[in-house]
N, C-alpha and C positions, 0 to 999 in steps of 0.2 A: 778646933778652930777652922780647920779645913772642911770638915763636914759642915759647919755652919755657913761656910762661904759658898758651898755648893747648893744649898737650900733654895736661894733665890734663882739660881739656873734651873733647878728642878722643877719650881713653881712656874717658871717662865715656860718652860718646855711643856708641862702639863696643860698649862692654860692655852698654849698654841695648839697642842693636840685637841683639847676640848672644842676650841673655837673652830678648828678645821672639821672636826665631826660634826658640830653644829651647823656649819656652812654646807656640809655634804646632805645633812638631813634636810635643811631647809630646801635645798636644790631638789632632792627627791620628792619632797612634799609638793613643790611647785610643779615638778614633772608629773606626779600622780594627778594633780588637780587638772592639769592640761589634758592628760589622757582621759580623765573621767569626763571632762567637758566635750572633748571630741567624740567619746563613745556616746555620750548623751545625745549629742547632735546628730550623730549616725543613726542612733536607734530612733530618734524623733523623725528622720527622714524616711527610714524603713517603715516605721509604723504608718506615717502619712500615705506613703505609696500603697500599702497593703489596704488601708482603709478605702482609698480612692478605687483600687481593684475590686474590693468587696462591694462598693456602691455599684460600680459598673456591672457586676455579675447580678446584683439584685434588680438592677433596672433591666438587664437582659432577660432574667427569669420572669419578671412581670411583663415584659413585652411578649415573650413566647406564650405564656399563660393567657394572654389577651387574644394572641392570634389563634391559640387552640379553642378558645371559647367561641371566638368568631367562626371557625372552621366548623366546630361541633353544632353551632346553631344552624349554619348553612346546610350541613349534611342532614340533620334532623328535618329540616323543612323540605328538602328535597326528597327525603324519605317519606314523609307525610304526603307530599304531592304525588309520589309514585304509588303509595298505598292506595290514595283515593282514586287514581287513574285505574289500578288493577281492580279494585272494587267495583268501579264504574263498568269496565270491560267485563268483568265476571257476572254482573248483574244482567247484562244483555246477552249472555250465553243461553240461557232458557228461551228467550225470545227468538233467538237465530235458531235454535234446535226446533222450537215450534214451527216457526215460518218455513223451515226446510222441511219438516215432516209433512206440513200442509201441501207444499209444493210437490213433493214426491208422491203424495197420494192423489193428486189431481190428475 
């Protein structure tokens, strides 16, 4: 009879322990969800920042390429002009030599 009288006390104690454990579990789940949400938010922020930096670098690369293309075109044009000038000067050398030879022989 004494054992039977303790059964409700044991049941109540076990129920309280189970209830406490379930409450702790629920609190941990909630905490985990909050942490996951915070982590997801932080990752989204970091990702957006990195994507922005990437776009900026791509724009920088495109700008530099464009500047290089312009510089290359200007240098090639200058080279062509110098080459033409050199060819013009060199084509006059035989004329100068001939006129100097004629002047010397006079």
